[in-house]
N, CA, C, O and CB atoms as a CASP TS submission, in Angstrom:
PFRMAT TS
TARGET T0000
AUTHOR 0000-0000-0000
METHOD Language model
MODEL 1
PARENT N/A
ATOM      1  N   UNK     1       0.839  -1.140  -0.019  1.00  0.00           N
ATOM      2  CA  UNK     1      -0.116  -0.191  -0.015  1.00  0.00           C
ATOM      3  C   UNK     1       0.837   1.340  -0.071  1.00  0.00           C
ATOM      4  O   UNK     1       2.009   1.402   0.299  1.00  0.00           O
ATOM      5  CB  UNK     1      -1.139  -0.452   1.397  1.00  0.00           C
ATOM      6  N   UNK     2       0.289   2.145  -0.445  1.00  0.00           N
ATOM      7  CA  UNK     2       1.397   3.795  -0.746  1.00  0.00           C
ATOM      8  C   UNK     2       0.615   4.568  -0.571  1.00  0.00           C
ATOM      9  O   UNK     2      -0.591   4.323  -0.606  1.00  0.00           O
ATOM     10  CB  UNK     2       2.145   4.290  -2.262  1.00  0.00           C
ATOM     11  N   UNK     3       1.189   5.854  -0.305  1.00  0.00           N
ATOM     12  CA  UNK     3       0.777   7.029  -0.228  1.00  0.00           C
ATOM     13  C   UNK     3       0.828   7.972  -1.627  1.00  0.00           C
ATOM     14  O   UNK     3       1.882   7.911  -2.260  1.00  0.00           O
ATOM     15  CB  UNK     3       1.515   7.520   0.834  1.00  0.00           C
ATOM     16  N   UNK     4       0.061   8.596  -2.002  1.00  0.00           N
ATOM     17  CA  UNK     4       0.300   9.483  -3.254  1.00  0.00           C
ATOM     18  C   UNK     4       0.971  10.918  -2.974  1.00  0.00           C
ATOM     19  O   UNK     4       1.181  11.838  -3.764  1.00  0.00           O
ATOM     20  CB  UNK     4      -1.118   9.740  -3.969  1.00  0.00           C
ATOM     21  N   UNK     5       1.215  10.825  -1.737  1.00  0.00           N
ATOM     22  CA  UNK     5       1.820  12.414  -1.273  1.00  0.00           C
ATOM     23  C   UNK     5       3.238  11.989  -1.216  1.00  0.00           C
ATOM     24  O   UNK     5       4.065  12.737  -1.737  1.00  0.00           O
ATOM     25  CB  UNK     5       1.230  13.185   0.422  1.00  0.00           C
ATOM     26  N   UNK     6       3.626  10.911  -0.666  1.00  0.00           N
ATOM     27  CA  UNK     6       4.887  10.751  -0.277  1.00  0.00           C
ATOM     28  C   UNK     6       5.879  10.472  -1.475  1.00  0.00           C
ATOM     29  O   UNK     6       5.703   9.546  -2.267  1.00  0.00           O
ATOM     30  CB  UNK     6       4.893   9.706   0.704  1.00  0.00           C
ATOM     31  N   UNK     7       6.881  11.310  -1.533  1.00  0.00           N
ATOM     32  CA  UNK     7       7.706  11.351  -2.701  1.00  0.00           C
ATOM     33  C   UNK     7       8.785  10.286  -2.826  1.00  0.00           C
ATOM     34  O   UNK     7       9.276  10.110  -3.941  1.00  0.00           O
ATOM     35  CB  UNK     7       8.320  12.625  -2.759  1.00  0.00           C
ATOM     36  N   UNK     8       9.245   9.483  -1.691  1.00  0.00           N
ATOM     37  CA  UNK     8      10.095   8.495  -1.819  1.00  0.00           C
ATOM     38  C   UNK     8       9.541   7.191  -2.425  1.00  0.00           C
ATOM     39  O   UNK     8      10.394   6.361  -2.740  1.00  0.00           O
ATOM     40  CB  UNK     8      10.624   8.296  -0.598  1.00  0.00           C
ATOM     41  N   UNK     9       8.380   6.909  -2.618  1.00  0.00           N
ATOM     42  CA  UNK     9       7.648   5.873  -3.263  1.00  0.00           C
ATOM     43  C   UNK     9       6.840   5.951  -4.274  1.00  0.00           C
ATOM     44  O   UNK     9       5.633   5.720  -4.196  1.00  0.00           O
ATOM     45  CB  UNK     9       7.029   5.371  -2.561  1.00  0.00           C
ATOM     46  N   UNK    10       7.545   6.338  -5.478  1.00  0.00           N
ATOM     47  CA  UNK    10       6.593   6.416  -6.645  1.00  0.00           C
ATOM     48  C   UNK    10       5.778   5.100  -7.065  1.00  0.00           C
ATOM     49  O   UNK    10       6.157   3.967  -6.767  1.00  0.00           O
ATOM     50  CB  UNK    10       7.408   6.850  -7.847  1.00  0.00           C
ATOM     51  N   UNK    11       4.359   5.445  -7.950  1.00  0.00           N
ATOM     52  CA  UNK    11       3.714   4.305  -8.706  1.00  0.00           C
ATOM     53  C   UNK    11       4.601   3.375  -9.059  1.00  0.00           C
ATOM     54  O   UNK    11       4.574   2.250  -8.559  1.00  0.00           O
ATOM     55  CB  UNK    11       3.043   4.684  -9.884  1.00  0.00           C
ATOM     56  N   UNK    12       5.469   3.737  -9.944  1.00  0.00           N
ATOM     57  CA  UNK    12       6.474   2.986 -10.546  1.00  0.00           C
ATOM     58  C   UNK    12       7.202   1.793  -9.644  1.00  0.00           C
ATOM     59  O   UNK    12       7.227   0.582  -9.864  1.00  0.00           O
ATOM     60  CB  UNK    12       7.465   3.988 -10.995  1.00  0.00           C
ATOM     61  N   UNK    13       7.712   2.460  -8.688  1.00  0.00           N
ATOM     62  CA  UNK    13       8.642   1.646  -7.738  1.00  0.00           C
ATOM     63  C   UNK    13       7.600   0.861  -7.091  1.00  0.00           C
ATOM     64  O   UNK    13       7.849  -0.326  -6.882  1.00  0.00           O
ATOM     65  CB  UNK    13       9.607   2.536  -6.628  1.00  0.00           C
ATOM     66  N   UNK    14       6.542   1.308  -6.763  1.00  0.00           N
ATOM     67  CA  UNK    14       5.442   0.109  -6.047  1.00  0.00           C
ATOM     68  C   UNK    14       5.013  -0.844  -6.796  1.00  0.00           C
ATOM     69  O   UNK    14       4.764  -1.945  -6.305  1.00  0.00           O
ATOM     70  CB  UNK    14       4.127   0.603  -5.546  1.00  0.00           C
ATOM     71  N   UNK    15       4.842  -0.572  -8.199  1.00  0.00           N
ATOM     72  CA  UNK    15       4.604  -1.641  -9.028  1.00  0.00           C
ATOM     73  C   UNK    15       5.767  -2.615  -9.438  1.00  0.00           C
ATOM     74  O   UNK    15       5.626  -3.820  -9.642  1.00  0.00           O
ATOM     75  CB  UNK    15       4.056  -1.103 -10.137  1.00  0.00           C
ATOM     76  N   UNK    16       6.822  -1.974  -9.518  1.00  0.00           N
ATOM     77  CA  UNK    16       8.105  -3.028  -9.607  1.00  0.00           C
ATOM     78  C   UNK    16       8.252  -4.129  -8.353  1.00  0.00           C
ATOM     79  O   UNK    16       8.555  -5.309  -8.527  1.00  0.00           O
ATOM     80  CB  UNK    16       9.582  -2.087  -9.604  1.00  0.00           C
ATOM     81  N   UNK    17       8.018  -3.599  -7.242  1.00  0.00           N
ATOM     82  CA  UNK    17       8.218  -4.338  -6.057  1.00  0.00           C
ATOM     83  C   UNK    17       7.023  -5.357  -6.010  1.00  0.00           C
ATOM     84  O   UNK    17       7.210  -6.500  -5.594  1.00  0.00           O
ATOM     85  CB  UNK    17       8.295  -3.376  -4.776  1.00  0.00           C
ATOM     86  N   UNK    18       5.717  -4.900  -6.468  1.00  0.00           N
ATOM     87  CA  UNK    18       4.545  -5.703  -6.535  1.00  0.00           C
ATOM     88  C   UNK    18       5.097  -7.048  -7.201  1.00  0.00           C
ATOM     89  O   UNK    18       5.275  -8.148  -6.678  1.00  0.00           O
ATOM     90  CB  UNK    18       3.321  -4.956  -7.390  1.00  0.00           C
ATOM     91  N   UNK    19       5.305  -6.640  -8.464  1.00  0.00           N
ATOM     92  CA  UNK    19       5.645  -7.788  -9.304  1.00  0.00           C
ATOM     93  C   UNK    19       6.737  -8.816  -8.605  1.00  0.00           C
ATOM     94  O   UNK    19       6.560 -10.011  -8.844  1.00  0.00           O
ATOM     95  CB  UNK    19       6.219  -7.212 -10.687  1.00  0.00           C
ATOM     96  N   UNK    20       7.574  -8.540  -7.970  1.00  0.00           N
ATOM     97  CA  UNK    20       8.289  -9.479  -7.181  1.00  0.00           C
ATOM     98  C   UNK    20       7.816 -10.319  -6.281  1.00  0.00           C
ATOM     99  O   UNK    20       8.581 -11.152  -5.795  1.00  0.00           O
ATOM    100  CB  UNK    20       9.056  -8.965  -6.612  1.00  0.00           C
ATOM    101  N   UNK    21       6.555 -10.263  -5.915  1.00  0.00           N
ATOM    102  CA  UNK    21       5.791 -11.198  -4.920  1.00  0.00           C
ATOM    103  C   UNK    21       4.836 -11.706  -5.732  1.00  0.00           C
ATOM    104  O   UNK    21       4.235 -11.025  -6.563  1.00  0.00           O
ATOM    105  CB  UNK    21       5.136 -10.539  -3.622  1.00  0.00           C
ATOM    106  N   UNK    22       4.613 -13.147  -5.500  1.00  0.00           N
ATOM    107  CA  UNK    22       3.401 -13.978  -6.234  1.00  0.00           C
ATOM    108  C   UNK    22       2.311 -13.416  -5.668  1.00  0.00           C
ATOM    109  O   UNK    22       2.146 -13.370  -4.449  1.00  0.00           O
ATOM    110  CB  UNK    22       3.335 -15.620  -6.031  1.00  0.00           C
ATOM    111  N   UNK    23       1.361 -12.872  -6.670  1.00  0.00           N
ATOM    112  CA  UNK    23       0.082 -12.356  -6.535  1.00  0.00           C
ATOM    113  C   UNK    23       0.212 -10.902  -5.970  1.00  0.00           C
ATOM    114  O   UNK    23      -0.738 -10.380  -5.388  1.00  0.00           O
ATOM    115  CB  UNK    23      -0.770 -13.280  -5.642  1.00  0.00           C
ATOM    116  N   UNK    24       1.342 -10.292  -6.143  1.00  0.00           N
ATOM    117  CA  UNK    24       1.338  -9.070  -5.510  1.00  0.00           C
ATOM    118  C   UNK    24       0.675  -7.867  -6.307  1.00  0.00           C
ATOM    119  O   UNK    24       0.732  -7.864  -7.536  1.00  0.00           O
ATOM    120  CB  UNK    24       2.704  -8.780  -5.188  1.00  0.00           C
ATOM    121  N   UNK    25       0.025  -6.808  -5.586  1.00  0.00           N
ATOM    122  CA  UNK    25      -0.424  -5.646  -6.218  1.00  0.00           C
ATOM    123  C   UNK    25      -0.456  -4.604  -5.421  1.00  0.00           C
ATOM    124  O   UNK    25      -0.333  -4.651  -4.197  1.00  0.00           O
ATOM    125  CB  UNK    25      -1.586  -5.770  -6.756  1.00  0.00           C
ATOM    126  N   UNK    26      -0.671  -3.342  -6.280  1.00  0.00           N
ATOM    127  CA  UNK    26      -0.703  -2.159  -5.282  1.00  0.00           C
ATOM    128  C   UNK    26      -1.832  -1.600  -4.743  1.00  0.00           C
ATOM    129  O   UNK    26      -2.885  -2.055  -5.192  1.00  0.00           O
ATOM    130  CB  UNK    26      -0.157  -1.142  -5.774  1.00  0.00           C
ATOM    131  N   UNK    27      -1.920  -0.703  -3.868  1.00  0.00           N
ATOM    132  CA  UNK    27      -2.950  -0.069  -3.627  1.00  0.00           C
ATOM    133  C   UNK    27      -2.570   1.387  -2.955  1.00  0.00           C
ATOM    134  O   UNK    27      -1.890   1.552  -1.942  1.00  0.00           O
ATOM    135  CB  UNK    27      -3.784  -0.952  -2.838  1.00  0.00           C
ATOM    136  N   UNK    28      -3.211   2.454  -3.818  1.00  0.00           N
ATOM    137  CA  UNK    28      -2.764   3.719  -3.094  1.00  0.00           C
ATOM    138  C   UNK    28      -4.116   4.596  -2.581  1.00  0.00           C
ATOM    139  O   UNK    28      -5.185   4.800  -3.157  1.00  0.00           O
ATOM    140  CB  UNK    28      -1.786   4.668  -4.185  1.00  0.00           C
ATOM    141  N   UNK    29      -3.640   5.012  -1.309  1.00  0.00           N
ATOM    142  CA  UNK    29      -4.715   5.734  -0.522  1.00  0.00           C
ATOM    143  C   UNK    29      -4.486   7.356  -0.986  1.00  0.00           C
ATOM    144  O   UNK    29      -3.420   7.961  -0.874  1.00  0.00           O
ATOM    145  CB  UNK    29      -4.510   5.453   1.287  1.00  0.00           C
ATOM    146  N   UNK    30      -5.412   7.759  -1.386  1.00  0.00           N
ATOM    147  CA  UNK    30      -5.173   9.079  -1.669  1.00  0.00           C
ATOM    148  C   UNK    30      -5.279  10.170  -0.661  1.00  0.00           C
ATOM    149  O   UNK    30      -5.932  10.050   0.376  1.00  0.00           O
ATOM    150  CB  UNK    30      -5.935   9.361  -2.609  1.00  0.00           C
ATOM    151  N   UNK    31      -4.685  11.127  -0.962  1.00  0.00           N
ATOM    152  CA  UNK    31      -4.368  12.551   0.074  1.00  0.00           C
ATOM    153  C   UNK    31      -3.828  11.954   1.316  1.00  0.00           C
ATOM    154  O   UNK    31      -4.312  12.225   2.415  1.00  0.00           O
ATOM    155  CB  UNK    31      -5.871  13.586   0.548  1.00  0.00           C
ATOM    156  N   UNK    32      -2.808  11.125   1.152  1.00  0.00           N
ATOM    157  CA  UNK    32      -2.048  10.960   2.297  1.00  0.00           C
ATOM    158  C   UNK    32      -0.512  10.866   1.790  1.00  0.00           C
ATOM    159  O   UNK    32      -0.110  10.672   0.643  1.00  0.00           O
ATOM    160  CB  UNK    32      -2.558   9.667   3.116  1.00  0.00           C
ATOM    161  N   UNK    33       0.265  11.072   3.042  1.00  0.00           N
ATOM    162  CA  UNK    33       1.585  11.286   2.934  1.00  0.00           C
ATOM    163  C   UNK    33       2.390   9.935   3.427  1.00  0.00           C
ATOM    164  O   UNK    33       2.410   8.928   2.719  1.00  0.00           O
ATOM    165  CB  UNK    33       1.923  12.568   3.745  1.00  0.00           C
ATOM    166  N   UNK    34       3.053  10.001   4.708  1.00  0.00           N
ATOM    167  CA  UNK    34       3.621   9.098   5.479  1.00  0.00           C
ATOM    168  C   UNK    34       2.686   8.363   6.403  1.00  0.00           C
ATOM    169  O   UNK    34       3.196   7.373   6.929  1.00  0.00           O
ATOM    170  CB  UNK    34       4.605   9.707   6.153  1.00  0.00           C
ATOM    171  N   UNK    35       1.420   8.622   6.726  1.00  0.00           N
ATOM    172  CA  UNK    35       0.757   7.930   7.923  1.00  0.00           C
ATOM    173  C   UNK    35      -0.620   7.433   7.290  1.00  0.00           C
ATOM    174  O   UNK    35      -1.623   7.644   7.972  1.00  0.00           O
ATOM    175  CB  UNK    35       0.522   9.010   9.309  1.00  0.00           C
ATOM    176  N   UNK    36      -0.812   6.661   5.799  1.00  0.00           N
ATOM    177  CA  UNK    36      -2.156   6.515   5.330  1.00  0.00           C
ATOM    178  C   UNK    36      -3.021   5.983   6.234  1.00  0.00           C
ATOM    179  O   UNK    36      -4.224   6.213   6.114  1.00  0.00           O
ATOM    180  CB  UNK    36      -2.230   5.775   4.232  1.00  0.00           C
ATOM    181  N   UNK    37      -2.435   5.036   7.477  1.00  0.00           N
ATOM    182  CA  UNK    37      -3.618   4.533   8.327  1.00  0.00           C
ATOM    183  C   UNK    37      -4.148   5.618   9.141  1.00  0.00           C
ATOM    184  O   UNK    37      -5.342   5.452   9.387  1.00  0.00           O
ATOM    185  CB  UNK    37      -3.227   3.361   9.275  1.00  0.00           C
ATOM    186  N   UNK    38      -3.644   6.678   9.638  1.00  0.00           N
ATOM    187  CA  UNK    38      -4.000   7.771  10.204  1.00  0.00           C
ATOM    188  C   UNK    38      -4.758   8.901   9.509  1.00  0.00           C
ATOM    189  O   UNK    38      -5.697   9.545   9.977  1.00  0.00           O
ATOM    190  CB  UNK    38      -2.978   8.175  10.654  1.00  0.00           C
ATOM    191  N   UNK    39      -4.225   9.019   8.395  1.00  0.00           N
ATOM    192  CA  UNK    39      -4.616  10.161   7.534  1.00  0.00           C
ATOM    193  C   UNK    39      -5.837  10.070   6.812  1.00  0.00           C
ATOM    194  O   UNK    39      -6.502  11.073   6.556  1.00  0.00           O
ATOM    195  CB  UNK    39      -3.653  10.411   6.602  1.00  0.00           C
ATOM    196  N   UNK    40      -6.157   8.961   6.483  1.00  0.00           N
ATOM    197  CA  UNK    40      -7.483   8.344   5.877  1.00  0.00           C
ATOM    198  C   UNK    40      -7.610   6.783   6.312  1.00  0.00           C
ATOM    199  O   UNK    40      -7.353   5.789   5.634  1.00  0.00           O
ATOM    200  CB  UNK    40      -7.459   8.456   4.137  1.00  0.00           C
ATOM    201  N   UNK    41      -8.023   6.857   7.479  1.00  0.00           N
ATOM    202  CA  UNK    41      -8.008   5.405   8.208  1.00  0.00           C
ATOM    203  C   UNK    41      -9.252   4.917   7.404  1.00  0.00           C
ATOM    204  O   UNK    41      -9.087   3.715   7.197  1.00  0.00           O
ATOM    205  CB  UNK    41      -8.214   5.366  10.112  1.00  0.00           C
ATOM    206  N   UNK    42     -10.370   5.325   6.891  1.00  0.00           N
ATOM    207  CA  UNK    42     -11.832   4.652   6.364  1.00  0.00           C
ATOM    208  C   UNK    42     -11.009   3.786   5.083  1.00  0.00           C
ATOM    209  O   UNK    42     -11.057   2.559   4.986  1.00  0.00           O
ATOM    210  CB  UNK    42     -13.345   6.082   5.696  1.00  0.00           C
ATOM    211  N   UNK    43     -10.369   4.548   4.282  1.00  0.00           N
ATOM    212  CA  UNK    43      -9.748   3.975   2.735  1.00  0.00           C
ATOM    213  C   UNK    43      -8.641   2.920   3.114  1.00  0.00           C
ATOM    214  O   UNK    43      -8.467   1.848   2.533  1.00  0.00           O
ATOM    215  CB  UNK    43      -8.916   5.355   1.663  1.00  0.00           C
ATOM    216  N   UNK    44      -7.957   3.378   4.133  1.00  0.00           N
ATOM    217  CA  UNK    44      -6.779   2.517   4.501  1.00  0.00           C
ATOM    218  C   UNK    44      -7.291   0.998   4.823  1.00  0.00           C
ATOM    219  O   UNK    44      -6.856  -0.039   4.322  1.00  0.00           O
ATOM    220  CB  UNK    44      -5.997   3.180   5.837  1.00  0.00           C
ATOM    221  N   UNK    45      -8.510   1.164   5.957  1.00  0.00           N
ATOM    222  CA  UNK    45      -9.163  -0.116   6.373  1.00  0.00           C
ATOM    223  C   UNK    45      -9.898  -0.977   5.013  1.00  0.00           C
ATOM    224  O   UNK    45      -9.996  -2.202   4.943  1.00  0.00           O
ATOM    225  CB  UNK    45     -10.360   0.318   7.566  1.00  0.00           C
ATOM    226  N   UNK    46     -10.284  -0.174   4.177  1.00  0.00           N
ATOM    227  CA  UNK    46     -11.243  -0.786   3.079  1.00  0.00           C
ATOM    228  C   UNK    46      -9.948  -1.646   2.131  1.00  0.00           C
ATOM    229  O   UNK    46     -10.101  -2.774   1.662  1.00  0.00           O
ATOM    230  CB  UNK    46     -12.277   0.689   2.026  1.00  0.00           C
ATOM    231  N   UNK    47      -8.836  -0.908   2.014  1.00  0.00           N
ATOM    232  CA  UNK    47      -7.840  -1.793   1.220  1.00  0.00           C
ATOM    233  C   UNK    47      -7.280  -2.833   1.750  1.00  0.00           C
ATOM    234  O   UNK    47      -6.965  -3.799   1.056  1.00  0.00           O
ATOM    235  CB  UNK    47      -6.822  -1.167   0.796  1.00  0.00           C
ATOM    236  N   UNK    48      -7.048  -2.780   3.217  1.00  0.00           N
ATOM    237  CA  UNK    48      -6.286  -3.650   3.800  1.00  0.00           C
ATOM    238  C   UNK    48      -7.223  -4.987   4.115  1.00  0.00           C
ATOM    239  O   UNK    48      -6.757  -6.121   4.222  1.00  0.00           O
ATOM    240  CB  UNK    48      -5.639  -2.962   5.030  1.00  0.00           C
ATOM    241  N   UNK    49      -8.553  -4.665   4.236  1.00  0.00           N
ATOM    242  CA  UNK    49      -9.646  -5.759   4.285  1.00  0.00           C
ATOM    243  C   UNK    49      -9.545  -6.470   3.142  1.00  0.00           C
ATOM    244  O   UNK    49      -9.363  -7.686   3.184  1.00  0.00           O
ATOM    245  CB  UNK    49     -11.071  -5.271   4.413  1.00  0.00           C
ATOM    246  N   UNK    50      -9.657  -5.745   1.901  1.00  0.00           N
ATOM    247  CA  UNK    50      -9.917  -6.284   0.591  1.00  0.00           C
ATOM    248  C   UNK    50      -8.445  -7.257   0.343  1.00  0.00           C
ATOM    249  O   UNK    50      -8.524  -8.312  -0.287  1.00  0.00           O
ATOM    250  CB  UNK    50     -10.196  -4.904  -0.629  1.00  0.00           C
ATOM    251  N   UNK    51      -7.344  -6.849   0.815  1.00  0.00           N
ATOM    252  CA  UNK    51      -6.376  -7.454   0.893  1.00  0.00           C
ATOM    253  C   UNK    51      -6.291  -8.766   1.475  1.00  0.00           C
ATOM    254  O   UNK    51      -5.951  -9.726   0.785  1.00  0.00           O
ATOM    255  CB  UNK    51      -5.726  -6.763   1.332  1.00  0.00           C
ATOM    256  N   UNK    52      -6.612  -8.893   2.853  1.00  0.00           N
ATOM    257  CA  UNK    52      -6.925  -9.879   3.653  1.00  0.00           C
ATOM    258  C   UNK    52      -7.872 -10.897   3.313  1.00  0.00           C
ATOM    259  O   UNK    52      -7.645 -12.067   3.621  1.00  0.00           O
ATOM    260  CB  UNK    52      -7.259  -9.386   4.650  1.00  0.00           C
ATOM    261  N   UNK    53      -8.928 -10.555   2.698  1.00  0.00           N
ATOM    262  CA  UNK    53      -9.927 -11.472   2.329  1.00  0.00           C
ATOM    263  C   UNK    53      -9.396 -12.044   1.057  1.00  0.00           C
ATOM    264  O   UNK    53     -10.262 -12.657   0.432  1.00  0.00           O
ATOM    265  CB  UNK    53     -11.337 -10.829   2.191  1.00  0.00           C
ATOM    266  N   UNK    54      -8.033 -12.015   0.410  1.00  0.00           N
ATOM    267  CA  UNK    54      -7.570 -12.743  -0.689  1.00  0.00           C
ATOM    268  C   UNK    54      -6.824 -13.616  -0.067  1.00  0.00           C
ATOM    269  O   UNK    54      -6.427 -14.487  -0.842  1.00  0.00           O
ATOM    270  CB  UNK    54      -6.887 -12.039  -1.729  1.00  0.00           C
ATOM    271  N   UNK    55      -6.442 -13.754   1.087  1.00  0.00           N
ATOM    272  CA  UNK    55      -5.125 -14.296   1.590  1.00  0.00           C
ATOM    273  C   UNK    55      -5.563 -15.781   2.421  1.00  0.00           C
ATOM    274  O   UNK    55      -4.693 -16.470   2.953  1.00  0.00           O
ATOM    275  CB  UNK    55      -4.313 -13.034   2.706  1.00  0.00           C
TER
END
């Protein structure tokens, strides 16, 4: 999961990392920087729950 305002983890980098993990994918939590779980908790929880349902 990544933040769209954090400059150190671009979409391309996250995509490359996700491809290294079998079944990996990315999710972006909009309008967040370093703490997406605190800055947008509803969206973070939705993305995390969606992921956990696949494991």
